[in-house]
C-alpha positions in Angstrom: -0.2 0.0 0.3 3.0 2.4 -0.5 1.8 3.3 -4.0 -0.7 6.5 -4.2 -4.2 5.2 -6.2 -6.5 6.8 -8.4 -9.9 6.2 -9.9 -13.3 8.1 -11.3 -15.4 7.8 -8.0 -18.9 8.9 -9.8 -20.9 6.5 -12.9 -18.5 7.4 -15.3 -21.8 8.1 -17.9 -22.7 11.7 -19.7 -25.2 12.3 -17.3 -24.0 14.0 -14.2 -23.2 17.9 -13.9 -20.2 16.8 -11.6 -17.6 14.2 -11.6 -15.2 13.5 -8.7 -11.7 11.6 -9.5 -10.2 10.4 -5.9 -6.5 9.7 -5.2 -5.1 8.1 -1.8 -2.0 7.4 -0.7 1.6 9.2 0.7 2.2 11.1 -2.6 -1.5 12.3 -3.0 -0.8 15.7 -1.9 2.7 16.2 -4.6 0.9 14.9 -7.0 -2.3 17.2 -6.9 0.2 20.4 -7.0 1.9 19.0 -10.3 -1.5 20.0 -12.0 -3.4 22.2 -9.6 -2.8 26.3 -10.3 -3.7 26.9 -6.4 -0.6 26.2 -5.1 -1.9 27.6 -1.4 -3.4 24.6 -0.9 -0.9 22.8 0.0 -0.2 24.6 3.2 -3.8 24.7 4.4 -5.1 22.5 7.2 -6.8 19.0 6.3 -10.5 19.3 5.5 -10.1 21.9 3.0 -11.9 22.8 -0.3 -10.0 24.7 -2.9 -10.7 26.4 -6.1 -8.9 26.7 -9.2 -8.1 24.2 -12.1 -6.8 21.5 -13.7 -3.0 22.4 -15.7 -0.9 20.7 -18.5 1.4 22.2 -20.5 0.0 25.7 -19.7 -3.3 24.7 -21.0 -7.0 24.9 -18.6 -8.5 22.0 -18.7 -11.0 22.1 -16.3 -12.2 24.6 -13.4 -12.5 22.3 -10.5 -12.9 22.0 -6.5 -9.9 20.1 -4.7 -11.1 18.6 -1.4 -7.6 18.3 1.2 -8.3 15.6 3.7 -4.7 14.3 5.4 -3.8 11.1 7.3 -5.7 9.6 9.3 -9.4 11.2 9.6 -10.1 9.7 5.9 -11.6 7.1 4.4 -8.6 4.9 3.7 -6.8 6.6 7.1 -4.0 7.9 4.6 -4.1 11.3 2.4 -7.0 11.4 0.2 -7.4 14.7 -2.5 -10.5 14.5 -4.2 -10.9 16.2 -7.4 -14.7 17.7 -8.3 -14.7 18.1 -12.3 -17.4 18.9 -14.7 -19.3 16.3 -15.8 -18.3 14.1 -19.1 -16.0 11.6 -20.3 -13.7 13.2 -21.6 -13.0 16.0 -19.2 -13.2 13.3 -16.3 -10.8 10.5 -18.1 -8.4 13.7 -19.1 -7.7 14.7 -15.0 -7.4 11.0 -14.3 -4.9 10.6 -16.9 -2.9 13.2 -15.5 -2.9 12.0 -12.0 -1.6 8.9 -13.4 1.4 10.2 -16.0 2.6 12.5 -12.5 2.7 9.1 -10.4 -0.3 7.9 -9.3 -1.4 4.2 -10.2 -4.9 3.2 -11.3 -6.9 1.6 -8.5 -8.1 -1.7 -8.5 -12.2 -2.4 -8.0 -13.1 -2.0 -4.9 -9.5 -1.1 -3.6 -10.5 2.2 -1.5 -12.4 0.3 0.8 -9.7 -2.3 0.4 -7.1 0.1 2.4 -10.1 0.8 4.8 -10.4 -2.7 5.9 -6.7 -3.0 5.8 -5.8 0.4 7.8 -8.3 -1.0 10.1 -10.7 1.9 9.6 -13.3 -0.6 9.3 -14.2 -4.5 9.8 -14.8 -7.0 6.5 -18.9 -6.6 7.7 -19.4 -3.1 7.3 -16.9 -3.0 4.4 -19.1 -5.8 2.7 -22.0 -3.2 3.6 -20.3 -0.4 1.9 -20.9 -2.2 -0.8 -24.7 -3.1 -0.3 -25.1 0.2 0.1 -23.4 0.6 -3.3 -25.8 -1.6 -4.9 -28.7 -0.8 -2.8 -32.6 -1.8 -4.7 -34.7 -0.2 -2.5 -35.2 1.7 0.4 -35.3 -1.3 2.8 -32.0 -2.3 1.1 -30.3 0.6 1.9 -31.2 0.7 5.4 -30.3 -2.4 6.0 -26.7 -1.8 4.7 -26.5 1.2 6.8 -27.3 -0.6 9.4 -24.1 -2.6 8.8 -22.1 0.0 7.9 -22.5 2.0 11.5 -21.8 -1.0 13.0 -24.6 -2.0 15.0 -24.4 -5.8 13.6 -20.5 -5.9 14.5 -20.9 -5.3 18.3 -23.6 -7.8 18.0 -20.9 -10.4 16.2 -18.2 -8.8 18.9 -20.3 -9.4 22.0 -21.0 -12.9 21.3 -16.9 -13.6 20.6 -16.1 -11.8 23.7 -18.9 -14.2 25.6 -17.0 -17.0 24.4 -13.4 -15.9 25.1 -14.8 -15.1 28.9 -15.6 -18.5 29.0 -12.6 -19.8 27.7 -10.4 -18.0 29.8 -12.1 -18.9 32.8 -11.8 -22.9 31.5 -8.1 -21.8 31.3 -7.9 -20.8 34.8 -9.3 -23.8 36.4 -7.3 -26.2 34.0 -3.7 -23.6 34.8 -4.3 -22.7 38.2 -6.5 -25.3 40.0 -4.8 -24.4 43.5 -6.7 -20.3 43.3 -9.8 -21.1 45.6 -11.0 -17.7 44.7 -11.1 -18.8 41.4 -15.2 -19.7 40.2 -15.0 -23.2 39.2 -16.5 -24.0 35.7 -18.7 -26.9 36.1 -21.0 -28.4 33.1 -23.4 -26.9 34.8 -22.5 -23.5 35.5 -21.0 -23.3 31.9 -24.2 -24.6 30.1 -26.6 -21.5 31.0 -24.1 -19.3 29.3 -23.7 -21.0 26.3 -27.6 -21.6 25.5 -27.8 -17.8 25.8 -24.9 -18.0 23.1 -26.7 -20.1 21.0 -30.6 -19.0 21.5 -28.4 -15.3 20.0 -26.8 -17.0 17.1 -30.0 -19.1 16.2 -32.0 -15.9 15.6 -29.4 -14.6 13.5 -29.8 -17.2 11.1 -33.1 -17.5 11.1 -32.7 -13.4 10.3 -30.6 -13.6 7.8 -33.5 -14.4 5.7 -35.2 -11.4 5.8 -31.4 -10.2 4.7 -31.3 -11.9 2.0 -35.0 -10.9 1.2 -34.0 -7.0 2.1 -30.6 -7.0 -0.3 -31.5 -9.1 -3.5 -35.6 -9.1 -3.2 -37.4 -12.6 -3.8 -37.1 -14.5 -7.1 -40.3 -15.1 -8.1 -41.3 -17.5 -11.5 -44.5 -17.7 -13.2 -45.1 -20.9 -14.4 -48.0 -23.1 -15.8 -49.1 -24.5 -19.5 -49.9 -22.5 -22.5 -52.6 -19.8 -22.5 -52.9 -19.3 -18.9 -52.4 -16.3 -18.0 -48.8 -16.3 -17.2 -47.9 -13.3 -19.4 -50.7 -11.1 -18.6 -50.4 -11.8 -14.4 -46.7 -10.3 -15.2 -47.7 -7.5 -17.3 -50.7 -7.3 -14.3 -47.8 -6.9 -11.7 -45.7 -4.3 -13.9 -48.7 -1.9 -15.0 -47.2 -2.4 -18.8 -47.1 -4.8 -21.9 -43.9 -6.2 -20.9 -44.6 -9.3 -22.2 -46.4 -10.2 -25.7 -50.1 -11.8 -24.8 -52.5 -13.9 -27.7 -54.5 -16.7 -27.3 -52.2 -18.7 -29.5 -50.5 -21.1 -27.3 -46.8 -20.7 -26.8 -46.2 -17.3 -27.6 -44.1 -16.9 -25.0 -40.7 -19.0 -25.5 -38.4 -17.6 -23.4 -38.4 -15.7 -20.4 -39.3 -12.0 -19.8 -38.3 -10.4 -16.5 -39.3 -7.5 -14.6 -39.3 -5.6 -11.3 -42.1 -4.3 -9.1 -41.8 -2.7 -5.5 -44.1 -5.1 -2.9 -44.0 -3.2 0.6 -40.8 -1.7 0.0 -39.1 -5.6 -1.3 -38.2 -5.8 -4.3 -40.0 -8.8 -6.4 -38.2 -9.9 -9.1 -40.5 -11.3 -11.6 -39.6 -13.9 -14.5 -42.7 -15.0 -16.8 -41.7 -18.5 -18.3 -42.6 -20.7 -21.4 -45.6 -22.2 -21.3 -44.5 -26.0 -20.0 -45.9 -29.0 -21.7 -44.6 -31.9 -24.4 -43.8 -30.2 -27.8 -42.1 -30.4 -31.1 -40.5 -27.4 -31.7 -37.4 -27.1 -31.5 -37.3 -23.1 -30.2 -40.8 -23.4 -27.9 -38.3 -26.6 -25.9 -35.5 -24.7 -25.4 -37.8 -22.2 -23.7 -39.9 -25.1 -21.4 -36.3 -26.3 -20.5 -35.4 -23.0 -19.3 -39.3 -22.7 -17.0 -37.8 -26.4 -15.7 -35.0 -24.9 -14.8 -36.1 -21.6 -13.5 -38.9 -24.0 -11.1 -35.5 -25.2 -9.4 -34.0 -22.4 -8.4 -37.2 -19.4 -7.8 -37.1 -18.3 -4.3 -41.5 -18.3 -5.0 -42.8 -20.6 -7.7 -46.5 -18.8 -9.0 -48.4 -22.0 -10.6 -50.8 -20.1 -12.7 -53.9 -22.2 -13.8 -56.9 -21.6 -15.7 -60.2 -21.4 -13.6 -62.3 -21.9 -16.7 -61.3 -25.1 -17.6 -60.5 -29.0 -15.6 -57.4 -29.5 -14.6 -55.3 -31.6 -17.5 -52.1 -34.2 -16.5 -50.1 -31.6 -17.3 -51.9 -29.2 -14.3 -51.4 -32.3 -12.1 -48.0 -32.9 -13.1 -46.4 -29.3 -12.2 -49.1 -29.6 -9.0 -46.4 -32.3 -8.3 -43.3 -30.6 -9.2 -44.5 -27.7 -7.2 -44.7 -29.8 -3.8 -41.5 -29.4 -2.1 -41.1 -26.0 -3.0 -42.4 -22.5 -1.5 -45.0 -22.0 -4.1 -48.4 -20.0 -4.2 -51.2 -21.6 -6.6 -53.1 -19.0 -8.4 -56.3 -19.7 -9.9 -56.7 -17.3 -13.1 -59.6 -15.8 -14.4 -62.6 -16.3 -11.9 -64.2 -13.4 -13.7 -65.2 -16.4 -16.2 -67.4 -19.8 -15.2 -65.4 -21.8 -12.8 -64.8 -25.6 -13.9 -61.9 -26.5 -12.4 -61.7 -29.6 -10.1 -62.7 -29.2 -6.7 -59.8 -31.4 -5.8 -57.4 -28.2 -6.6 -59.1 -26.9 -3.2 -57.0 -29.3 -0.9 -53.4 -27.6 -2.0 -52.8 -25.6 0.3 -51.6 -21.7 -0.4 -54.4 -20.7 -3.2 -55.8 -17.3 -4.4 -58.3 -16.9 -6.8 -58.6 -13.3 -8.9 -58.1 -12.3 -12.4 -55.2 -10.3 -14.7 -58.1 -8.4 -16.6 -57.7 -5.2 -13.3 -55.4 -4.2 -10.9 -57.7 -5.3 -8.1 -57.4 -9.0 -9.6 -54.0 -9.9 -8.4 -54.6 -8.4 -5.0 -55.4 -11.0 -3.4 -52.2 -12.5 -5.1 -50.1 -10.0 -3.8 -51.5 -9.9 -0.3 -50.7 -13.7 0.0 -46.7 -13.6 -0.8 -46.8 -10.7 1.8 -48.4 -13.1 4.2 -45.9 -16.3 2.6 -43.0 -14.4 3.4 -43.7 -12.4 6.6 -43.1 -8.7 4.9 -45.1 -6.8 7.3 -43.1 -8.5 10.1 -39.8 -7.4 8.2 -38.5 -4.5 10.9 -37.3 -1.6 8.6 -35.2 -0.4 11.8 -32.4 -1.9 14.1 -32.0 -4.7 11.4 -29.5 -6.8 12.5 -29.3 -9.0 9.5 -26.4 -10.7 7.6 -27.0 -10.6 4.4 -24.9 -12.9 1.8 -23.7 -16.3 2.1 -20.4 -15.9 3.7 -22.1 -14.6 6.5 -24.8 -16.4 7.1 -22.1 -20.1 6.5 -19.9 -19.0 9.2 -22.8 -18.2 11.4 -24.0 -21.6 11.4 -20.9 -22.5 11.5 -20.4 -21.5 15.1 -24.1 -22.6 15.4 -23.2 -25.7 15.2 -20.0 -25.3 17.2 -22.1 -24.2 20.1 -24.3 -26.9 19.4 -21.7 -29.5 19.6 -20.6 -27.8 23.0 -23.6 -28.8 24.8 -24.1 -32.1 23.3 -20.7 -32.9 24.6 -21.7 -31.2 27.8 -25.0 -33.5 28.1 -22.5 -36.4 27.7 -20.0 -35.3 30.6 -17.0 -34.3 28.2 -14.6 -33.4 30.2 -14.7 -29.5 30.6 -10.8 -29.1 28.7 -12.6 -31.1 25.8 -14.6 -28.4 25.9 -12.4 -25.5 24.4 -11.9 -27.2 21.1 -15.2 -26.6 19.5 -15.2 -22.8 21.2 -12.1 -21.7 20.0 -13.9 -22.5 16.7 -16.8 -20.8 17.4 -15.2 -17.9 18.5 -12.6 -18.2 15.2 -15.8 -18.4 13.1 -17.4 -15.3 14.3 -14.1 -13.8 14.1 -14.3 -14.5 10.6 -17.7 -12.8 9.8 -15.9 -9.2 10.5 -12.3 -9.8 9.1 -11.0 -10.1 13.0 -8.7 -12.9 11.3 -9.0 -14.3 7.2 -7.4 -15.1 4.3 -6.0 -12.9 1.4 -7.2 -14.9 -1.0 -11.1 -14.6 0.6 -10.5 -10.3 0.9 -8.8 -10.1 -2.8 -11.7 -11.9 -4.7 -14.6 -10.3 -2.0 -12.8 -6.5 -2.9 -12.6 -6.8 -6.5 -16.2 -7.1 -6.5 -16.9 -3.3 -5.5 -16.7 -1.1 -8.5 -13.8 0.8 -9.8 -13.4 4.5 -7.4 -14.7 2.3 -4.1 
């Protein structure tokens, strides 16, 4: 980290009035002085803004504001310069080019945040939350990410680690200094309540992690059914626009059609699939195969049936396929006479409606809200883990603690309990980056955008 890095920190398109070029590292101020007309900024105090021009060989390149922020009170804890340019690709790229020509190096994706982590400015949980904040697609996702950035989730993990390490320390004292009579004697009976408290906290974190995924990524919803039952019309009704082509001809939808809509502050990623049926048409068959794959990967499957028709063998086959999935059966076309078999009502999560009006899909929306408990997801105090890495480590830590509880039931000697407890402590440390592997850090920050 001895080199000085630079990158464009704003959207590099032509839409913004202002663009920011950011530089971090020991030579930031020196490099800026070579291309900035206002030399008085050199002696100015930290966290000040200076007006002037970016110049090259006597030519004015842009009229700018330069923000000077000196170590350690910066995002990376290093000297940082931010140059506020006029928006536009040509001007911004020219300023970036001049910084590189004068000694800076182009930053890798996420390198500013990586330096903030490696310099101890933020922990790994907070660093990932920064990425989530950038990618947030709705207000609840933003609030979730901000909760991670602010450190409240970090404190929760740190408190659990502190409880574990206190137990470990007490066990060590009992083992190494049994002659100290004033020390509390650690037994299976007095360690178990504290372990159960840790276990309950971890169970709550893991259980609520599903809410974190929903808030961050939304719910992937696949509409499936045989041709001409109203899947494309249902997509259009949700989106309130004619996104999918609707005709009376079977097999009109041959590929997936996607759209997104907000429901109770949660993003629904809607996927209209090709009608599932046996077909000799090569193109339609490809679409049908895609539909079957989406049936397996979706968070929610909505099976659309035509209530104006009897159940077919294809309908019954799909009913069997969704039996192990989180699913809703939508009986469409309730504005027509019902002819569907009574046996359908033995299945759970059935809603009845139509796609001819906005009100026609309200029962389906309410069923989604109930099924995912969207009304119960708190928008405040959201201590939710929000990615697979974090949740996997939390589950491992929980499993470690449960193993210790089982060992106590089996009357395993106290000193043998330390192995699983240390593993739990380590797994929680990996969540916040108290311990980490270089390869993990490199891979994680490569997912960030340039300039962050």
